[in-house]
C-alpha positions, 0 to 999 in steps of 0.5 A, a space after each residue: 496598600 501597605 506596600 507601594 507598587 509601581 503603577 506601570 508594573 501593575 499595568 504590565 502584570 494585569 495584562 500579563 495575567 490576562 494573557 496567561 489565564 482567566 478567572 472563574 466564579 462557580 455558583 452552586 445552589 441546593 436545598 438543605 432539606 431540613 429546617 430548624 424547629 422550635 417547640 411551637 413547630 412540634 406542637 409543644 408549649 414554649 415553656 416546656 423547659 429542658 425536657 426536649 431540646 430544639 432541633 432540626 427536622 429533615 424534610 426529605 430523605 437525605 439519599 434523595 438529594 445526596 447526588 447534588 452534594 457529590 456532584 458539587 464536590 467533584 466540581 470544586 475538587 476539579 477547580 481546586 486541582 487545576 486552578 488557584 483561588 485569587 479572590 473570595 469566589 474567583 479561581 484563576 485557570 491558566 489558558 492552556 488548562 481552561 479548555 479541558 477544565 471548562 468542558 469538564 465543568 460543563 459536563 458536571 453542570 449538565 449532570 447537576 441539571 439532570 439530577 434536578 430534573 429527576 428530583 422534580 419528577 419525584 417531587 410528590 413521591 418524595 414529599 409523601 415519603 417524608 410525611 410518612 417518615 416523620 409520622 413514624 418518628 413522631 410517635 415516640 415524642 407523642 408518647 413521652 409528652 403529656 402536653 401533646 396528648 392534651 392538645 391532640 387526643 389521639 396520635 392520628 390528630 398529632 400526625 395530621 398536625 405534623 403533616 401540615 407542618 411538613 407541607 408548610 415547610 416544603 418549597 413549592 415545585 417552582 421554588 424548589 426548581 430555583 433552589 437547585 442551580 449550577 453555573 459559572 462566570 468568567 472574567 478578567 482583570 481590568 488593567 488600570 489603563 482601561 479604567 475611566 469615569 465612563 461617558 459622563 461629562 465631568 470636570 477635569 478635576 473630577 475625572 483626574 480624581 476618578 482615574 486616580 482612585 481607579 488606579 489605586 483600586 487596580 493596584 490593590 486588586 492585582 496585589 491581592 490577586 498575586 498574594 492569594 495565588 501565592 498563598 494558596 500554592 504555598 499552603 497546599 505545599 505546607 498541607 502535603 508536607 505536614 501530612 507526610 511528616 505526620 505519617 513518618 512520626 506515626 508509623 516510623 516509615 514512609 511508602 511510595 503511596 505516601 510520597 506520590 501526592 507530593 510528586 503529583 503536586 510538584 508537577 501541578 505546581 509548575 503549571 500553576 506557578 504563573 506568579 513565578 514564586 521562586 522561593 516555593 519553586 526552589 523548595 519543591 525542586 530541592 525536595 524532588 531532586 534530593 528525595 523523590 528521584 526514584 532511582 536514588 532516594 525512593 521511599 525504601 531508601 528514605 526509611 532505611 537510611 537514618 541520615 536521609 530520614 532525618 534530612 527529609 523530615 527536617 525539610 518537611 518541617 521547614 515547609 511551614 516557613 513558606 506559609 509565613 512568607 505571604 506578605 504585602 511586601 512579598 506580593 509587591 516584590 513579585 509584581 516588580 519581578 514579573 514586570 521586570 522580566 516582561 520588560 526585558 523580554 520585550 527589549 530582547 
């Protein structure tokens, strides 16, 4: 770790994080429905040069599998709105949001499964349809290639070859079933105090070394957890502010429609700011109080008052600084602050 973190603080914060929420890992799989093609796959000699470029072949009508991508996007959008990413695959959801999010995800996973059943029911029809589509598309290739005409005297001969390739590249029905899946895992952080060397009989020195290594890993895990959580919320803040600033520069005005995403994000930020990121919280509070109060500084007021316009634009520009403040040191300080507030609460 770049910054040292008190082990007791890490223990307190990991317990606090488990009390506040849970981590979710969403697993989604689907068939791409296409395959990269070589010259040989098209029946062409490998030394044909640059007359034809290597490409990919669609193995299914995109409309037949488009629903899977749409449902996947809805699942990922739901998690992005209601959680923060803390590790490469895991997102952290506050407990008070989890019941609703969990049910919504289950509904979408069920919808994904229904689409798979439907697709598998139409397996034979989809394959036959695509065979005909590729035959039609390959006609021009055959007409342009003397090499193909030598290898395949008639277009029907070439179509037979192409059909064999399509059927070769299509997964079997069981393989296709395995390619489409959607499920989620949940887990919590393991506090350092609960880590050990298992039930193996080991020497005291080995046990002490294992415990020390486990504590170091826990400290790194908790610090990275905090750093990623803070980082995602700050980067979302930067993205929204940068977008609004771009609208101002491009159009010379601002509308309530442009401001509403910022208002909505500020509300979500309060729910997701379990790390108590005071710097970002203060920035958003200042934005809200100075510029987003409908009764004082609405979009029309911002657009019509040059001073307010300038101040609002400057503050949006300052949002970029938030993205530069996510360091190991900031994460360590946040861990210390959370632990300190928890200790004070217990004493009180």
